[in-house]
N, C-alpha and C positions, 0 to 999 in steps of 0.2 A: 484798678485803673477805671477811669471814666472818659466819656467823650471819644473823639476820634482816635486817640492812642490805642484804645481797646478794639475798635473797629468791628463791632458785632455785624453779623451778616443781616441784610435787610433789603427790601425792594422799594424803590421810590419811582413813582410814575408821574411824568409831566405830560398832560394831555390838553387838547383843545383844538380849534379850528387852524386852518392854514393862516400863516401870517401873525400868529399869536405869540411867538417867541419861544416855542418848544425847543427847538435846536439850540437857540442862543442860551437858554437855561441849562440844557444838557452840557454844553460847552463850558459854561461858567462853573458848574459843579465839578466837571472833570479837571479843569485847570487848577481849582482849589485843591483837589486830591493830589495833583502833580506837585503843587507848591508844598504840600504836606509830606512829600517824598514817598507817596504810596505808589505802588505798581499799578498802572492803569492799562486797560485795553478797551478800545471802542470799536463797535461793529456797526455795519449798515448793510441793508439788503443790496446785493450785487446789481439788481435791477435799477437802483437810484443812481443815475449818472448825470443828473441835471447840471450840477455845478462842477463836479469832479468825479473821476472814476474811483479815486482812492479816499479823498478826505471827506469828512462830514463838514458841510458849509451851510451857514445860516443864510437867510435871504438878505442880510446886510453884509454878507461876504466874510464874517468871522469864520475861521476854519480851524479844524484840529485833525491829526492823522488818525485814520481808521482802517480797519480791515473789512473790505466788502465780502460777504459770505452768501451762499446760495440757500442755506437752510439753518434753522435754529440749532440743530445738532452740531454744526460746525463751531458755534460759539462755545459750547462745552468743551470741545476738543482743543480750541485754541486759547482757552483762558486759564490754564493751569498756573499756579503760583502768581495769581493776580489778586490785588486787594479791592479794586474797584473795576466793574465792567459797565460800560456805557453802551446803550443800544438805541440807535436813531431809526426813525420811520418804522417802528415796531408793527404798525398795522399791516405792513406788507409781508411779515413773516407767517410761517405756518403756526398752527395751534400748539405744536410742540414746544413753542417758546415759553409757555406757561411753566411746564415741567422744568425746563432748562433754568429759568430764573429761580424757581423754587429750590432746585438742587444747589445752585450757586449760593443763594442766600443761606441755605442750611450748612454749607461749607464755611460760612463766615465771610462771604464776599458781599460787598456793598453793590447792588445792582441798580443802575439808574437808567430808566427807560423813557424815551420821548416818542410820541406818536399821536396821530389823529384819532380822536375818540369816535368820530362819526364819518361816514362817507359823504358824498356830494348829495345824496338823498336823505340825509339825516338819520341813517341807520347805523348802529354800533358796528365798528370796523375791525374785522379779523380778531386777533387774540386780545385786543385792547380792553374789552369789558372784563374778561377774566383776569387780566393783569391788574386792573384796578381793584378787583375784588380781593386778590391775594396780597396787595401792596401793604407795606407798613405805612406808607405815606402817599397820598395822591395830591398833586398840585394841578388845578385847572387854571390854564392861562387863557386870556381872551384877546382876540384881535379887536379892532374897532369897525363897526359897520361902515362900509363905504357910502351907504345911502343916507344914514341919519346920525351917525356918530355914537349910537349906543354900543354896548359890548356885543360883539359878534357871537353868534350861536353856532353858525355852521359854515362850511366852504361851499359856496354856491358855484356850480359849474356854469360857465358862460358860453361853452361851445357845445355843439350837438355831438353827443356820444353816449351810448348806454353802457359802455365798458366800465366796470367798477374801478379798475386800476387804470388811471390816465394820468401820467406824470405831467406836471405843469406848473406854471407860475401865474403871474398876474394877467396874462393873456388868456388863460383858461379857467381861472377861479377868482372869486372875490369873497371876502368875509361879510356876512350879512347877519343881522339880529333876527330873532324869530319872526317879528312882524314884517320886516322887509323880505325875509325869505319867502313868507306865505304870499306876499304880494307878487314877487318874482315868479312863484309857482303858478299863481292865477294868471299872470300875464303870458306865460309860456303856454298855458292850456288854451287861452284865448287866441293865440297865434296859430294854433294847429287847425 
């Protein structure tokens, strides 16, 4: 057998800045798996309640049912007898997520992960770098820079806060290309 009928275990990562379509791509892949009559489970960090306490919701309001969990270990416990596991906002999970995804893939599960590759300072975020390293496939998606229209590089925080995790949307973040991000950093240093 070949293709989806055989369903070999693998890890797929969809990463990029905010507003780049990561969650939309996760939902699209999960819907295709459901259409193929595969048993799917989707997980998200319990702290992410921006659009819904339960569902994974994209910025343009597409939604899919999910299970909020507090730790990566819960994913392993709740995903038995599953063909495809989806994980949204993976950057908010603990580093144990890497081992969890490897174990699932080694069991023959297709694991689809969506998350920010970098935080608002342009620093690799949580388990995402390690997940990209072990992935069978990595898709980097891009938002459009709100200043110049080029491909965005980072999620620039527009409000004052040094907290690494600050849930937000367009009021708190904007996608910027590398050049516009550097200009924004320079402007904020001049304002201090």
